[in-house]
C-alpha positions in Angstrom: -15.5 -4.9 -4.1 -14.1 -4.6 -7.6 -13.8 -0.8 -7.3 -11.9 -1.2 -4.0 -9.5 -3.7 -5.6 -8.9 -1.3 -8.5 -8.3 1.6 -6.1 -5.8 -0.4 -4.0 -4.0 -1.4 -7.2 -3.9 2.3 -8.3 -2.5 3.1 -4.8 0.2 0.5 -5.5 1.2 2.2 -8.7 1.4 5.6 -7.1 3.5 4.1 -4.3 5.7 2.3 -6.9 6.3 5.6 -8.8 6.9 7.7 -5.7 10.5 6.6 -4.8 11.3 6.4 -8.5 10.2 10.0 -9.1 12.3 11.1 -6.0 15.2 9.3 -7.4 14.7 10.9 -10.8 14.8 14.4 -9.3 17.8 13.5 -7.2 20.1 12.1 -10.0 18.7 13.7 -13.2 17.6 12.3 -16.5 20.9 11.2 -17.9 21.9 9.2 -14.9 18.3 7.9 -14.5 18.2 6.3 -17.9 21.7 5.0 -17.6 22.8 1.9 -15.7 22.2 3.6 -12.4 25.3 2.0 -10.8 26.6 3.5 -7.6 23.5 5.6 -6.8 23.5 7.8 -3.7 21.0 6.8 -1.0 17.5 8.2 -1.5 16.6 11.2 0.7 14.9 10.1 4.0 11.4 10.7 2.6 12.3 8.4 -0.4 13.6 5.7 1.8 10.4 5.9 3.8 8.4 5.8 0.7 10.3 2.6 -0.4 9.6 1.0 3.0 5.9 1.9 2.8 5.8 0.2 -0.7 7.4 -2.9 0.7 4.8 -2.9 3.4 1.9 -2.5 0.9 3.4 -5.4 -1.2 3.2 -7.6 2.0 -0.3 -6.6 2.7 -1.4 -7.2 -0.9 -0.6 -10.9 -0.4 -3.5 -11.0 2.1 -5.8 -8.4 0.7 -6.1 -9.6 -2.8 -6.9 -13.3 -2.2 -9.5 -12.2 0.5 -11.1 -9.8 -1.9 -11.2 -12.2 -4.8 -12.4 -15.0 -2.5 -15.1 -12.9 -1.0 -16.5 -12.2 -4.5 -16.2 -15.9 -5.6 -17.8 -17.2 -2.4 -20.6 -14.6 -2.2 -19.3 -12.8 0.9 -18.7 -9.6 -1.1 -21.2 -7.5 0.8 -20.0 -8.7 4.2 -16.3 -8.2 3.4 -16.8 -4.8 1.7 -16.6 -2.7 4.8 -13.3 -4.4 5.8 -11.9 -3.7 2.3 -12.8 -0.1 2.4 -11.3 0.2 5.9 -8.1 -1.4 4.6 -8.0 1.0 1.7 -8.6 4.1 3.7 -5.9 3.0 6.2 -3.4 2.3 3.5 -3.8 5.8 2.0 -3.3 7.4 5.4 -0.5 4.9 6.1 1.7 5.9 3.3 1.2 9.7 3.9 2.0 9.2 7.6 5.1 7.0 6.8 6.5 9.4 4.2 6.0 12.3 6.5 7.3 10.5 9.5 4.3 11.2 11.7 5.0 9.6 15.1 2.5 6.9 16.3 0.1 7.5 13.4 1.7 5.1 11.0 1.6 2.3 13.5 -1.9 3.0 14.6 -3.1 3.2 11.0 -1.3 -0.1 10.2 -3.3 -1.8 12.9 -6.6 -0.3 11.6 -5.7 -1.7 8.0 -5.0 -5.1 9.5 -8.4 -5.0 11.3 -9.9 -4.3 7.8 -8.3 -7.5 6.7 -9.6 -9.4 9.6 -13.1 -8.0 8.9 -12.7 -9.3 5.3 -11.8 -12.8 6.6 -14.6 -13.1 9.2 -17.4 -14.1 6.7 -15.4 -17.2 5.8 -15.7 -18.4 9.3 -19.5 -18.4 9.5 
């Protein structure tokens, strides 16, 4: 389970840097290191990357406690498949979101949520 937690956190860092990198290439170094007042809107892909990041932040609120509790309560083996499903879905989700692939983003979100449900099930006997 620990490796899944670490990979999910690495994915968070990648998603955190994606809109920032897009912004950097949009406005250049001098403006990026300045106050960044009155910035233009990000390109559409950058806006989608920001929304995907917000969604991951919301999901981490569920994933991390479930992962840590599963380790602490001895449910790690039972919850691992759900954690791996969540991780795989989140990787596909961010790509589908940034590339604006119709339907895939929503379907993959549901798959990731099912991974969270699988992680929670061992706590209910």
